MDAnalysis code that builds the backbone (N, CA, C; Angstrom):
import MDAnalysis as mda
import numpy as np

u = mda.Universe.empty(456, n_residues=152, atom_resindex=np.repeat(np.arange(152), 3), trajectory=True)
u.add_TopologyAttr("name", ["N", "CA", "C"] * 152)
u.add_TopologyAttr("resid", np.arange(1, 153))
u.add_TopologyAttr("resname", ["MET", "PHE", "LEU", "LYS", "SER", "LEU", "LEU", "GLU", "GLN", "TYR", "GLY", "ASP", "ARG", "LYS", "ILE", "ARG", "LEU", "PHE", "VAL", "ASP", "MET", "ASP", "GLY", "VAL", "ILE", "ALA", "ASP", "TYR", "ASN", "VAL", "GLY", "VAL", "PRO", "TYR", "ASN", "TYR", "HIS", "LEU", "LYS", "ARG", "PRO", "LEU", "PHE", "ASP", "SER", "ILE", "LYS", "LYS", "LEU", "GLU", "ASP", "ILE", "SER", "LYS", "MET", "PRO", "ASN", "VAL", "GLU", "LEU", "PHE", "ILE", "LEU", "SER", "ALA", "THR", "ARG", "MET", "THR", "GLU", "GLY", "TYR", "GLU", "GLN", "LYS", "GLN", "GLY", "TRP", "LEU", "ASP", "LYS", "TYR", "ALA", "PRO", "PHE", "PHE", "LYS", "LYS", "GLU", "ASN", "ARG", "VAL", "ILE", "LEU", "SER", "ARG", "GLU", "ALA", "ASN", "ASN", "MET", "GLU", "GLU", "SER", "SER", "LYS", "LEU", "LYS", "LYS", "ASP", "PHE", "ILE", "LYS", "ASN", "LEU", "LYS", "ARG", "ASP", "GLY", "SER", "ILE", "ILE", "ILE", "VAL", "ILE", "ASP", "ASP", "ASP", "PRO", "LYS", "ILE", "LEU", "LYS", "GLU", "ILE", "LYS", "ASP", "THR", "ASN", "GLU", "ASP", "VAL", "ILE", "VAL", "LEU", "LYS", "ASP", "THR", "VAL", "LEU", "VAL", "GLU"])
u.atoms.positions = np.array([
    [0.844, -1.178, 0.000],
    [0.000, 0.000, 0.000],
    [0.894, 1.248, 0.000],
    [0.586, 2.203, -0.866],
    [1.409, 3.393, -1.030],
    [1.578, 4.159, 0.283],
    [0.487, 4.431, 0.978],
    [0.570, 5.237, 2.198],
    [1.434, 4.561, 3.255],
    [1.243, 3.278, 3.451],
    [2.039, 2.560, 4.457],
    [3.519, 2.604, 4.083],
    [3.823, 2.427, 2.812],
    [5.220, 2.508, 2.361],
    [5.798, 3.890, 2.620],
    [5.004, 4.912, 2.359],
    [5.447, 6.284, 2.617],
    [5.749, 6.485, 4.101],
    [4.864, 6.013, 4.959],
    [5.060, 6.171, 6.403],
    [6.278, 5.394, 6.889],
    [6.516, 4.234, 6.317],
    [7.657, 3.410, 6.716],
    [8.988, 4.091, 6.388],
    [8.986, 5.002, 5.423],
    [10.210, 5.716, 5.062],
    [10.726, 6.592, 6.203],
    [9.858, 6.928, 7.143],
    [10.260, 7.793, 8.261],
    [10.836, 7.005, 9.429],
    [10.959, 5.696, 9.259],
    [11.560, 4.867, 10.301],
    [10.755, 4.929, 11.580],
    [11.447, 5.193, 12.700],
    [10.794, 5.218, 14.006],
    [10.307, 6.611, 14.412],
    [10.475, 7.603, 13.535],
    [10.019, 8.959, 13.886],
    [8.517, 8.967, 14.140],
    [8.093, 9.724, 15.118],
    [6.671, 9.812, 15.452],
    [5.925, 10.554, 14.343],
    [4.788, 10.002, 13.967],
    [3.947, 10.591, 12.918],
    [2.561, 10.823, 13.498],
    [2.048, 12.028, 13.320],
    [0.651, 12.323, 13.652],
    [-0.086, 12.466, 12.324],
    [-1.002, 11.541, 12.087],
    [-1.713, 11.453, 10.814],
    [-3.173, 11.877, 11.015],
    [-3.568, 12.981, 10.366],
    [-4.912, 13.533, 10.468],
    [-5.682, 13.187, 9.199],
    [-6.843, 12.536, 9.374],
    [-7.625, 12.039, 8.250],
    [-9.017, 12.671, 8.279],
    [-9.439, 13.185, 7.139],
    [-10.792, 13.705, 6.985],
    [-11.772, 12.530, 6.930],
    [-13.053, 12.822, 7.171],
    [-14.075, 11.767, 7.092],
    [-14.820, 11.799, 5.762],
    [-15.519, 12.908, 5.484],
    [-16.399, 13.006, 4.313],
    [-15.607, 12.884, 3.011],
    [-15.910, 11.854, 2.253],
    [-15.234, 11.642, 0.985],
    [-13.950, 10.840, 1.109],
    [-13.491, 10.601, 2.349],
    [-12.257, 9.841, 2.561],
    [-12.562, 8.472, 3.156],
    [-13.326, 8.441, 4.248],
    [-13.726, 7.155, 4.826],
    [-15.245, 6.975, 4.822],
    [-15.979, 8.054, 4.536],
    [-17.437, 7.995, 4.431],
    [-17.842, 8.623, 3.104],
    [-18.685, 7.941, 2.378],
    [-19.132, 8.433, 1.085],
    [-20.084, 9.605, 1.275],
    [-20.074, 10.513, 0.320],
    [-21.024, 11.617, 0.349],
    [-22.413, 11.101, 0.020],
    [-23.415, 11.646, 0.679],
    [-24.802, 11.390, 0.307],
    [-25.295, 12.628, -0.407],
    [-25.339, 12.597, -1.701],
    [-25.759, 13.762, -2.474],
    [-27.201, 14.088, -2.119],
    [-27.436, 15.344, -1.754],
    [-28.780, 15.792, -1.413],
    [-29.194, 15.488, 0.012],
    [-28.313, 14.861, 0.800],
    [-28.624, 14.551, 2.199],
    [-27.522, 15.159, 3.073],
    [-27.668, 16.451, 3.433],
    [-26.589, 17.113, 4.152],
    [-26.413, 16.661, 5.595],
    [-27.452, 16.121, 6.184],
    [-27.358, 15.673, 7.578],
    [-27.536, 14.163, 7.617],
    [-27.994, 13.621, 8.702],
    [-28.191, 12.171, 8.816],
    [-26.902, 11.427, 8.504],
    [-25.863, 11.775, 9.228],
    [-24.555, 11.191, 8.981],
    [-24.582, 9.671, 9.088],
    [-25.463, 9.151, 9.932],
    [-25.535, 7.701, 10.121],
    [-25.920, 6.961, 8.838],
    [-26.417, 7.692, 7.841],
    [-26.787, 7.074, 6.572],
    [-25.637, 7.029, 5.570],
    [-24.512, 7.638, 5.919],
    [-23.387, 7.664, 4.978],
    [-22.747, 6.284, 4.876],
    [-22.448, 5.922, 3.651],
    [-21.858, 4.612, 3.362],
    [-20.376, 4.616, 3.724],
    [-19.950, 3.663, 4.529],
    [-18.525, 3.569, 4.850],
    [-17.719, 3.109, 3.639],
    [-16.551, 3.679, 3.469],
    [-15.621, 3.268, 2.415],
    [-14.656, 2.258, 3.043],
    [-15.082, 1.007, 3.023],
    [-14.402, -0.036, 3.790],
    [-12.946, -0.253, 3.397],
    [-12.601, -0.117, 2.115],
    [-11.200, -0.308, 1.719],
    [-10.301, 0.713, 2.409],
    [-10.713, 1.963, 2.398],
    [-9.916, 3.008, 3.044],
    [-9.874, 2.810, 4.554],
    [-11.001, 2.434, 5.127],
    [-11.061, 2.202, 6.574],
    [-10.111, 1.079, 6.964],
    [-10.103, 0.003, 6.205],
    [-9.224, -1.140, 6.514],
    [-7.754, -0.738, 6.424],
    [-7.408, 0.039, 5.409],
    [-6.018, 0.482, 5.267],
    [-5.602, 1.356, 6.452],
    [-6.492, 2.235, 6.878],
    [-6.179, 3.092, 8.029],
    [-6.116, 2.282, 9.320],
    [-6.945, 1.260, 9.435],
    [-6.870, 0.402, 10.621],
    [-5.507, -0.284, 10.683],
    [-5.016, -0.768, 9.538],
    [-3.680, -1.373, 9.497],
    [-2.612, -0.355, 9.906],
    [-2.726, 0.851, 9.396],
    [-1.758, 1.908, 9.732],
    [-1.826, 2.258, 11.212],
    [-3.018, 2.189, 11.799],
    [-3.174, 2.530, 13.224],
    [-2.377, 1.595, 14.121],
    [-1.982, 0.450, 13.596],
    [-1.216, -0.522, 14.382],
    [0.287, -0.278, 14.310],
    [0.694, 0.658, 13.467],
    [2.119, 0.986, 13.383],
    [2.503, 1.707, 14.674],
    [3.572, 1.278, 15.341],
    [3.885, 1.814, 16.675],
    [4.231, 3.308, 16.704],
    [4.683, 3.863, 15.602],
    [5.099, 5.270, 15.603],
    [4.035, 6.199, 15.021],
    [2.855, 5.669, 14.672],
    [1.803, 6.482, 14.058],
    [0.674, 6.713, 15.052],
    [0.349, 7.984, 15.255],
    [-0.827, 8.359, 16.039],
    [-1.863, 8.870, 15.049],
    [-2.996, 8.198, 15.004],
    [-4.026, 8.450, 14.006],
    [-5.124, 9.344, 14.579],
    [-5.510, 10.359, 13.816],
    [-6.543, 11.317, 14.219],
    [-7.587, 11.447, 13.119],
    [-8.798, 11.792, 13.509],
    [-9.814, 12.286, 12.585],
    [-9.741, 13.799, 12.650],
    [-9.792, 14.459, 11.496],
    [-9.905, 15.915, 11.429],
    [-11.034, 16.203, 10.457],
    [-12.205, 16.480, 11.013],
    [-13.402, 16.637, 10.204],
    [-14.147, 17.894, 10.642],
    [-15.004, 18.358, 9.772],
    [-15.848, 19.513, 10.105],
    [-17.303, 19.115, 9.893],
    [-18.170, 19.774, 10.629],
    [-19.594, 19.560, 10.477],
    [-20.278, 20.918, 10.427],
    [-21.271, 21.015, 9.590],
    [-21.976, 22.290, 9.428],
    [-22.689, 22.691, 10.713],
    [-23.436, 21.763, 11.276],
    [-24.209, 22.032, 12.478],
    [-23.602, 21.251, 13.646],
    [-23.700, 21.813, 14.819],
    [-23.107, 21.200, 16.000],
    [-23.645, 19.796, 16.247],
    [-24.909, 19.545, 15.906],
    [-25.500, 18.215, 16.119],
    [-24.770, 17.140, 15.311],
    [-24.071, 17.539, 14.268],
    [-23.310, 16.583, 13.478],
    [-22.169, 15.951, 14.250],
    [-21.720, 16.606, 15.313],
    [-20.631, 16.073, 16.139],
    [-20.996, 14.679, 16.654],
    [-22.156, 14.566, 17.282],
    [-22.585, 13.282, 17.842],
    [-22.832, 12.255, 16.738],
    [-23.375, 12.711, 15.604],
    [-23.610, 11.789, 14.499],
    [-22.296, 11.209, 13.983],
    [-21.298, 12.063, 13.847],
    [-20.003, 11.580, 13.363],
    [-19.333, 10.668, 14.389],
    [-19.467, 10.996, 15.664],
    [-18.909, 10.129, 16.716],
    [-19.555, 8.740, 16.639],
    [-20.876, 8.704, 16.494],
    [-21.581, 7.432, 16.402],
    [-21.165, 6.630, 15.181],
    [-20.969, 7.330, 14.058],
    [-20.534, 6.667, 12.837],
    [-19.147, 6.049, 13.039],
    [-18.240, 6.817, 13.650],
    [-16.894, 6.301, 13.913],
    [-16.932, 5.117, 14.870],
    [-17.766, 5.198, 15.917],
    [-17.895, 4.074, 16.849],
    [-18.315, 2.802, 16.117],
    [-19.194, 2.953, 15.137],
    [-19.720, 1.799, 14.413],
    [-18.757, 1.263, 13.359],
    [-18.148, 2.164, 12.567],
    [-17.378, 1.730, 11.406],
    [-15.855, 1.838, 11.549],
    [-15.389, 2.693, 12.438],
    [-13.935, 2.890, 12.567],
    [-13.561, 3.155, 14.025],
    [-13.867, 2.209, 14.912],
    [-13.627, 2.432, 16.341],
    [-12.147, 2.500, 16.728],
    [-11.259, 2.140, 15.814],
    [-9.824, 2.226, 16.104],
    [-9.343, 3.677, 16.187],
    [-10.158, 4.641, 15.716],
    [-9.846, 6.051, 15.957],
    [-10.222, 6.335, 17.405],
    [-9.228, 6.537, 18.247],
    [-9.485, 6.773, 19.672],
    [-10.352, 8.015, 19.838],
    [-11.252, 7.970, 20.814],
    [-12.160, 9.099, 21.056],
    [-11.390, 10.394, 21.280],
    [-10.284, 10.324, 21.991],
    [-9.506, 11.539, 22.273],
    [-8.760, 12.060, 21.039],
    [-8.737, 11.277, 19.969],
    [-8.071, 11.681, 18.726],
    [-9.064, 12.036, 17.626],
    [-10.295, 12.306, 18.002],
    [-11.326, 12.677, 17.034],
    [-11.581, 14.177, 17.142],
    [-11.099, 14.903, 16.165],
    [-11.287, 16.355, 16.122],
    [-12.395, 16.636, 15.118],
    [-13.551, 17.015, 15.639],
    [-14.706, 17.318, 14.794],
    [-15.092, 18.761, 15.066],
    [-14.840, 19.610, 14.080],
    [-15.017, 21.051, 14.228],
    [-16.398, 21.464, 13.727],
    [-17.108, 22.236, 14.534],
    [-18.449, 22.688, 14.175],
    [-18.390, 24.060, 13.525],
    [-18.897, 24.143, 12.303],
    [-18.982, 25.441, 11.634],
    [-19.980, 26.334, 12.370],
    [-21.082, 25.752, 12.816],
    [-22.105, 26.513, 13.528],
    [-21.527, 27.177, 14.779],
    [-20.700, 26.466, 15.509],
    [-20.100, 26.998, 16.730],
    [-18.980, 28.000, 16.445],
    [-18.613, 28.145, 15.179],
    [-17.528, 29.059, 14.783],
    [-18.008, 30.057, 13.733],
    [-19.180, 30.635, 13.972],
    [-19.736, 31.678, 13.096],
    [-19.823, 31.258, 11.635],
    [-20.112, 29.980, 11.402],
    [-20.252, 29.406, 10.057],
    [-18.989, 29.604, 9.208],
    [-17.857, 29.629, 9.862],
    [-16.565, 29.729, 9.176],
    [-16.418, 28.535, 8.230],
    [-15.742, 28.742, 7.129],
    [-15.513, 27.669, 6.156],
    [-14.700, 26.538, 6.788],
    [-14.987, 25.316, 6.361],
    [-14.258, 24.144, 6.852],
    [-12.760, 24.284, 6.612],
    [-12.393, 24.836, 5.460],
    [-10.971, 24.974, 5.136],
    [-10.258, 25.862, 6.157],
    [-10.896, 26.944, 6.564],
    [-10.277, 27.836, 7.558],
    [-10.209, 27.165, 8.927],
    [-11.271, 26.466, 9.309],
    [-11.268, 25.777, 10.602],
    [-10.139, 24.751, 10.671],
    [-9.993, 23.965, 9.621],
    [-8.945, 22.942, 9.612],
    [-7.557, 23.574, 9.543],
    [-7.413, 24.589, 8.702],
    [-6.126, 25.282, 8.582],
    [-5.697, 25.839, 9.937],
    [-6.631, 26.512, 10.611],
    [-6.316, 27.108, 11.915],
    [-6.021, 26.046, 12.961],
    [-6.743, 24.934, 12.930],
    [-6.474, 23.860, 13.880],
    [-5.040, 23.356, 13.714],
    [-4.652, 23.074, 12.486],
    [-3.296, 22.569, 12.245],
    [-2.260, 23.640, 12.589],
    [-2.544, 24.882, 12.247],
    [-1.614, 25.973, 12.541],
    [-1.366, 26.098, 14.049],
    [-2.415, 25.902, 14.843],
    [-2.308, 26.049, 16.295],
    [-1.912, 24.765, 17.011],
    [-1.717, 23.711, 16.266],
    [-1.328, 22.431, 16.849],
    [0.067, 22.552, 17.457],
    [0.204, 22.082, 18.677],
    [1.509, 22.127, 19.342],
    [2.484, 21.231, 18.584],
    [3.596, 21.803, 18.212],
    [4.627, 21.049, 17.505],
    [5.511, 20.355, 18.531],
    [5.696, 19.060, 18.340],
    [6.499, 18.280, 19.284],
    [7.602, 17.492, 18.578],
    [7.897, 17.891, 17.352],
    [8.912, 17.183, 16.586],
    [8.356, 16.060, 15.733],
    [7.067, 15.776, 15.873],
    [6.424, 14.744, 15.065],
    [6.289, 15.205, 13.624],
    [6.240, 14.248, 12.742],
    [5.883, 14.515, 11.354],
    [4.363, 14.628, 11.328],
    [3.852, 15.704, 10.759],
    [2.414, 15.924, 10.703],
    [1.968, 15.733, 9.252],
    [0.996, 14.850, 9.080],
    [0.459, 14.549, 7.756],
    [-1.056, 14.719, 7.801],
    [-1.606, 15.365, 6.782],
    [-3.053, 15.539, 6.665],
    [-3.515, 14.896, 5.362],
    [-4.555, 14.068, 5.460],
    [-5.183, 13.467, 4.287],
    [-6.590, 14.034, 4.166],
    [-6.905, 14.584, 3.003],
    [-8.231, 15.158, 2.766],
    [-8.562, 14.964, 1.294],
    [-9.839, 15.055, 0.958],
    [-10.248, 14.931, -0.439],
    [-10.445, 16.289, -1.099],
    [-10.368, 17.366, -0.324],
    [-10.635, 18.707, -0.839],
    [-9.322, 19.440, -1.116],
    [-8.993, 19.677, -2.392],
    [-7.737, 20.354, -2.722],
    [-7.631, 21.751, -2.098],
    [-8.749, 22.449, -1.942],
    [-8.721, 23.784, -1.322],
    [-8.242, 23.694, 0.128],
    [-8.751, 22.714, 0.849],
    [-8.337, 22.535, 2.240],
    [-6.850, 22.203, 2.304],
    [-6.413, 21.279, 1.460],
    [-4.997, 20.898, 1.465],
    [-4.097, 22.082, 1.122],
    [-4.505, 22.896, 0.155],
    [-3.710, 24.062, -0.232],
    [-3.624, 25.068, 0.907],
    [-4.763, 25.349, 1.556],
    [-4.749, 26.318, 2.659],
    [-3.904, 25.826, 3.825],
    [-3.987, 24.538, 4.125],
    [-3.157, 23.990, 5.210],
    [-1.686, 24.127, 4.846],
    [-1.327, 23.760, 3.629],
    [0.077, 23.815, 3.213],
    [0.591, 25.248, 3.153],
    [-0.247, 26.178, 2.686],
    [0.179, 27.578, 2.578],
    [0.503, 28.211, 3.926],
    [-0.120, 27.730, 4.994],
    [0.120, 28.329, 6.314],
    [0.896, 27.410, 7.249],
    [1.227, 26.231, 6.779],
    [1.949, 25.253, 7.612],
    [2.980, 24.537, 6.751],
    [4.095, 25.179, 6.511],
    [5.105, 24.607, 5.614],
    [5.659, 23.276, 6.101],
    [5.552, 23.020, 7.397],
    [6.107, 21.790, 7.957],
    [5.157, 20.598, 7.846],
    [3.965, 20.811, 7.312],
    [2.955, 19.758, 7.237],
    [2.968, 19.116, 5.852],
    [2.863, 17.801, 5.828],
    [2.736, 17.058, 4.582],
    [1.253, 16.884, 4.301],
    [0.812, 17.327, 3.150],
    [-0.601, 17.173, 2.778],
    [-0.710, 16.149, 1.663],
    [-1.698, 15.274, 1.804],
    [-1.901, 14.202, 0.838],
    [-3.364, 14.142, 0.438],
    [-3.584, 13.932, -0.837],
    [-4.944, 13.748, -1.345],
    [-5.412, 12.361, -0.931],
    [-6.711, 12.199, -0.767],
    [-7.278, 10.932, -0.331],
    [-6.941, 9.760, -1.257],
    [-6.497, 10.057, -2.452],
    [-6.147, 8.992, -3.395],
    [-4.962, 8.162, -2.916],
    [-4.229, 8.611, -1.881],
    [-3.145, 7.781, -1.344],
    [-3.691, 6.500, -0.724],
    [-5.002, 6.463, -0.482],
    [-5.617, 5.260, 0.082],
    [-6.118, 4.304, -0.989],
    [-5.998, 4.714, -2.257],
    [-6.468, 3.909, -3.370],
    [-5.268, 3.239, -4.023],
    [-5.400, 1.985, -4.290],
    [-4.283, 1.272, -4.950],
    [-4.424, 1.379, -6.443],
])
């Protein structure tokens, strides 16, 4: 798998890997903006991330945004059901509603920008090129990867 090979290149260095949900591990429901529990899990990507979660030097995180605050609980429930290997304390779900309807790209960019640097390699996987560009433009030390790294 490409992503696992990439991570192995860093040897024993600590890696913090932030993964988006919508479009990366959960399929979009066109025309259904809420009801997260109805989103189809992308099992191939989930399985690959579960394998990566077992690597001793990788700390796996969810970095997702939700339009309405109620989506927080829906996404937590979805993760509990389909991807419980994402530890609860490593699930970052940002509410646009709680942040003056700020764009998801800005919320994620600011989260990564304010993340305490501890010498770890920081990698973000997302399906939205705008989000990846904004994160990279303000965080030169972060590696950004398109969700296609999970596709063989």
